[in-house]
C-alpha positions as a printed Julia matrix, in Angstrom:
352×3 Matrix{Float64}:
 -25.71   -0.03    5.25
 -24.04   -3.44    5.8
 -25.55   -3.51    9.31
 -26.44   -6.75   11.13
 -29.13   -6.98   13.82
 -26.65   -7.91   16.51
 -24.63   -4.77   15.62
 -27.72   -2.64   16.25
 -28.19   -4.32   19.62
 -24.55   -3.62   20.49
 -24.86    0.06   19.5
 -27.99    0.5    21.63
 -26.3    -1.24   24.53
 -23.27    1.07   24.29
 -25.53    4.13   24.23
 -27.61    2.99   27.17
 -24.87    1.69   29.45
 -21.21    2.8    29.46
 -18.7    -0.01   29.35
 -15.09   -0.25   30.35
 -12.92   -1.42   27.47
  -9.34   -2.75   27.51
  -7.05   -4.21   24.85
  -7.41   -7.5    23.01
  -6.0    -8.4    19.59
  -5.42  -11.89   18.26
  -2.88  -13.06   15.72
  -3.88  -16.6    14.89
  -1.27  -16.75   12.14
   1.39  -16.16   14.79
  -0.18  -18.72   17.12
  -1.41  -16.23   19.74
  -5.24  -16.34   19.78
  -7.22  -13.69   21.61
  -8.33  -14.45   25.15
 -11.21  -12.49   26.69
 -11.93  -12.31   30.42
 -15.55  -13.41   30.06
 -18.34  -14.1    27.6
 -20.06  -10.94   28.8
 -16.98   -8.85   27.97
 -16.72  -10.46   24.53
 -20.34   -9.61   23.74
 -19.6    -5.92   24.26
 -16.87   -5.87   21.63
 -17.23   -5.53   17.86
 -15.24   -8.33   16.22
 -13.16   -7.57   13.13
 -11.53  -10.25   11.01
  -8.49   -8.79    9.24
  -6.79  -10.71    6.43
  -3.46   -9.05    5.57
  -1.79  -10.25    2.39
   1.64  -10.73    3.99
   4.72   -8.98    5.34
   6.76   -8.45    2.18
   7.92   -4.9     2.9
   8.4    -2.23    5.55
   5.26   -0.54    4.21
   3.21   -3.68    4.81
   4.51   -4.03    8.35
   3.59   -0.41    9.12
   0.15   -0.96    7.6
  -0.44   -4.07    9.73
   0.7    -2.29   12.89
  -1.65    0.62   12.2
  -4.58   -1.78   11.86
  -3.71   -3.75   15.0
  -3.35   -0.58   17.06
  -6.66    0.82   15.8
  -8.88   -2.17   16.67
  -8.18   -2.87   20.31
 -10.49   -3.39   23.27
  -9.76    0.21   24.25
 -11.74    1.31   21.18
 -14.43   -1.35   21.64
 -13.09   -3.96   19.22
 -11.67   -7.46   19.14
  -9.5    -8.11   16.08
  -8.79  -11.56   14.66
  -5.67  -11.12   12.52
  -4.48  -13.51    9.81
  -1.27  -13.15    7.77
  -1.87  -14.44    4.24
   1.85  -14.99    3.53
   1.39  -13.74   -0.05
  -0.97  -16.62   -0.84
  -4.53  -16.0    -1.98
  -5.5   -19.51   -0.87
  -4.58  -18.66    2.73
  -6.57  -15.44    2.54
  -9.57  -17.35    1.22
  -9.29  -19.76    4.16
  -9.05  -16.83    6.57
 -12.15  -15.13    5.18
 -14.18  -18.32    5.38
 -13.01  -18.79    8.96
 -14.16  -15.25    9.78
 -17.56  -16.03    8.24
 -17.85  -19.25   10.28
 -16.98  -17.28   13.44
 -19.74  -14.79   12.56
 -17.51  -11.73   12.9
 -19.14   -8.31   12.64
 -16.87   -6.93    9.9
 -14.12   -8.18    7.62
 -11.14   -6.09    6.53
  -9.27   -7.51    3.53
  -5.97   -6.42    2.0
  -6.03   -8.69   -1.09
  -2.82  -10.09   -2.54
  -4.23   -9.81   -6.11
  -7.28   -8.19   -7.66
  -8.93  -11.22   -9.24
 -10.59  -14.37   -7.92
 -12.56  -13.06   -4.93
 -16.15  -13.32   -6.17
 -17.07  -16.58   -4.42
 -15.87  -15.76   -0.92
 -17.21  -12.2    -1.11
 -20.6   -13.65   -2.08
 -20.41  -15.87    1.01
 -19.68  -12.87    3.24
 -22.55  -10.93    1.71
 -24.97  -13.83    2.24
 -23.83  -14.0     5.87
 -24.56  -10.28    6.28
 -20.93   -9.39    7.05
 -19.72   -6.1     5.53
 -16.28   -6.23    3.88
 -13.92   -3.26    3.82
 -11.06   -3.47    1.33
  -7.75   -2.05    2.56
  -4.91   -0.81    0.32
  -5.55   -2.98   -2.73
  -8.73   -3.42   -4.73
 -10.55   -6.38   -6.26
 -12.15   -6.66   -9.68
 -15.37   -8.16   -8.25
 -18.78   -6.55   -8.47
 -18.83   -3.45   -6.26
 -21.97   -4.66   -4.47
 -19.92   -7.44   -2.85
 -17.98   -5.08   -0.56
 -18.96   -2.03    1.46
 -16.05    0.26    0.61
 -12.35    0.56   -0.13
  -9.65    2.69    1.52
  -6.19    3.25    0.12
  -3.94    5.11   -2.26
  -4.41    6.32   -5.8
  -1.48    4.32   -7.13
  -1.7     5.66  -10.67
  -1.79    9.24   -9.38
   1.3     8.49   -7.29
   3.0     7.34  -10.48
   1.86   10.3   -12.54
   3.23   12.72   -9.93
   6.57   10.89   -9.8
   6.79   10.8   -13.6
   6.11   14.54  -13.76
   8.93   15.02  -11.27
  11.24   12.96  -13.49
  10.23   14.95  -16.57
  10.78   18.3   -14.83
  14.11   17.23  -13.3
  15.6    15.88  -16.52
  14.46   18.96  -18.43
  16.18   21.12  -15.8
  19.34   19.07  -16.43
  19.05   19.68  -20.19
  18.25   16.1   -21.14
  15.97   15.36  -24.07
  13.19   12.83  -23.42
  14.83   10.42  -25.86
  17.96   10.42  -23.64
  16.13    8.62  -20.83
  16.79    4.87  -20.69
  14.64    3.37  -17.95
  14.51   -0.03  -16.3
  11.31   -0.78  -14.45
  11.34   -2.9   -11.27
   7.73   -3.95  -10.7
   5.91   -5.08   -7.56
   3.73   -8.16   -7.14
   2.22   -8.85  -10.55
  -1.53   -8.31  -10.53
  -1.62   -6.26   -7.32
  -3.39   -2.91   -7.37
  -0.18   -1.04   -6.57
   1.71   -2.76   -9.39
  -1.08   -2.15  -11.89
  -1.4     1.56  -11.07
   2.33    2.31  -10.87
   3.01    0.37  -14.05
   0.21    2.09  -15.95
   1.42    5.52  -14.84
   4.95    4.91  -16.11
   3.82    3.27  -19.35
   1.55    6.19  -20.21
   4.19    8.79  -19.34
   6.85    7.01  -21.38
   4.56    6.85  -24.39
   3.5    10.5   -24.09
   6.95   11.92  -23.39
   9.07    9.69  -25.61
  11.07    7.9   -22.9
  12.6     4.47  -23.54
  11.78    1.62  -21.16
  14.56   -0.9   -21.75
  12.93   -3.66  -19.72
  10.65   -4.49  -16.81
  10.55   -7.34  -14.31
   8.83   -8.05  -11.0
  10.82   -8.05   -7.78
   7.77   -8.74   -5.58
   8.33   -5.55   -3.55
  11.4    -7.1    -1.85
  14.93   -5.8    -1.36
  16.61   -9.1    -2.27
  14.81   -9.43   -5.58
  15.22   -5.72   -6.24
  18.98   -6.22   -6.04
  18.9    -9.37   -8.18
  16.66   -7.92  -10.91
  18.64   -4.69  -11.12
  21.92   -6.6   -11.33
  20.58   -8.66  -14.22
  19.51   -5.51  -16.09
  22.9    -3.86  -15.5
  24.6    -6.87  -17.08
  22.26   -6.65  -20.07
  22.3    -2.88  -20.72
  25.16   -0.39  -20.46
  23.08    2.77  -20.99
  20.66    2.7   -18.04
  20.22    6.11  -16.42
  16.89    5.71  -14.57
  15.67    2.88  -12.32
  11.96    3.11  -11.54
  11.23    0.94   -8.49
   7.69    0.31   -7.29
   8.61    0.48   -3.59
  11.42    1.45   -1.19
  12.67   -2.06   -0.57
  13.2    -2.64   -4.28
  14.94    0.76   -4.53
  17.33   -0.09   -1.7
  18.14   -3.38   -3.41
  18.63   -1.55   -6.73
  21.12    0.84   -5.13
  23.05   -2.1    -3.71
  23.27   -3.63   -7.2
  24.3    -0.32   -8.8
  27.11    0.23   -6.3
  28.23   -3.41   -6.5
  28.64   -2.87  -10.25
  30.94    0.09   -9.6
  28.35    2.64  -10.66
  26.77    5.53   -8.78
  23.17    6.01   -7.73
  22.82    9.76   -7.58
  21.5    13.02   -9.04
  24.27   13.82  -11.56
  22.59   12.08  -14.48
  24.65   14.1   -17.0
  27.87   12.55  -15.72
  26.92    8.9   -15.42
  24.84    8.78  -12.24
  21.74    6.6   -12.27
  18.53    8.17  -10.96
  16.63    5.84   -8.65
  12.92    6.52   -8.14
  10.81    4.93   -5.43
   7.39    4.72   -3.79
   6.23    4.5    -0.15
   8.71    6.47    1.97
   8.45    4.0     4.86
  11.35    1.54    4.61
  14.12    2.0     7.14
  16.85    4.1     5.53
  14.83    5.13    2.47
  14.41    8.78    3.46
  18.08    8.98    4.44
  19.04    7.66    1.0
  16.79   10.37   -0.45
  18.58   13.01    1.65
  21.86   11.75    0.18
  20.41   11.9    -3.34
  20.87    8.18   -3.89
  17.09    7.96   -4.2
  16.2    10.93   -6.38
  12.53   11.15   -5.39
   9.93    9.13   -3.49
   6.18    9.19   -4.05
   4.69    8.69   -0.6
   2.27    5.83   -0.01
   0.62    6.38    3.36
   0.37    3.06    5.3
  -1.54    4.38    8.34
  -4.96    3.09    7.36
  -6.16    1.82   10.73
  -7.81    4.97   12.12
  -9.51    5.7     8.8
 -10.83    2.12    8.51
 -12.15    2.37   12.06
 -13.88    5.66   11.2
 -15.53    4.01    8.18
 -16.78    1.13   10.34
 -18.17    3.58   12.9
 -20.13    5.26   10.1
 -21.44    1.9     8.89
 -22.45    0.99   12.45
 -24.36    4.25   12.68
 -26.24    3.4     9.48
 -24.6     6.16    7.45
 -23.76    6.04    3.77
 -20.03    5.93    3.1
 -18.14    6.65   -0.12
 -17.3     3.53   -2.09
 -13.72    4.68   -2.66
 -11.76    6.57   -0.02
  -8.27    7.96   -0.56
  -5.47    8.88    1.85
  -3.37   12.05    1.43
   0.16   11.6     0.09
   3.25   13.67   -0.76
   6.44   13.54   -2.85
   9.84   13.6    -1.11
  13.15   14.75   -2.6
  16.28   16.57   -1.48
  17.06   17.86   -4.98
  16.24   21.56   -5.43
  15.58   21.6    -9.17
  11.86   20.78   -8.85
   9.66   22.5    -6.27
   6.26   21.24   -7.46
   4.55   19.14  -10.12
   1.16   19.58  -11.77
  -1.22   16.73  -12.63
  -4.7    17.35  -14.05
  -4.38   21.03  -13.24
  -3.57   20.42   -9.56
  -0.19   21.53   -8.21
   1.57   19.23   -5.73
   4.48   20.7    -3.77
   7.65   18.65   -3.36
   8.55   18.05    0.27
  12.23   18.9     0.55
  13.83   16.54    3.07
  17.33   18.0     2.87
  17.17   19.08    6.51
């Protein structure tokens, strides 16, 4: 499946004659292209073109690092890495460059879901399998080999169940919740799933969403957007942030306004909810109760993407959609587990 003739030759060569592999990764976006010792050495390596959407958050940086560490010469790969800087046009250019270089595989973390049909068609015509990482595209499924990432809507549903259970334990009626929603990059898979999960929960449970606005998954905009909502509304008691960086910015805005981000929602504290669990300081803020709960989004995709490519190289069928395992973090003892679709998910207590 998605297997070029030269890949078959490489596999047979590796089986017939052991090779010594070292480390070689290129970051053309950073101006440090890969350099191989010889053409013979290069021919032994499987070349991966990786287009990352940007570096907007701590999660994204961890995701990039996991990919770079997983496709080194030590494992038999040469990676050509391109940072899309949050621009689809740059990612399109990167993918076409990979196609021109006749790479063996392309890994794409798309900045948005739409607009990829043309370049994916070009990759398919060139016989280059495409693996989607983290975010999805709305193109025909035949245009890419598989996708690996998180179930963003499930993350949201679990976090919303935590919020429902916690506020019930505190004796609050659903109508008492007044939520502001800090969204991620508009049109991204994470934003779509996390927004849908909250919207459905609010409708089903009777919560009020006072307003929503994108902060592009950044701390600076998270602080600015939250501050603007705090000036507009005086009854906010929940801030639902679509990643850690936005949550940290929201806490800064709450404290700058003389308010308290914390668990005592009955006495004026504002509950801050977050996703990811990777930003520096986020788990410590959760231990302090300033972030009430975090739905984990696992960024360590590299080894799993490599495993998928190894299966493709071996001619095996792989699942179209592949999910990573994820948890919920909180230091608050009121909720020990949540149930979604009949499945119980334990809360990982991080108060130690």
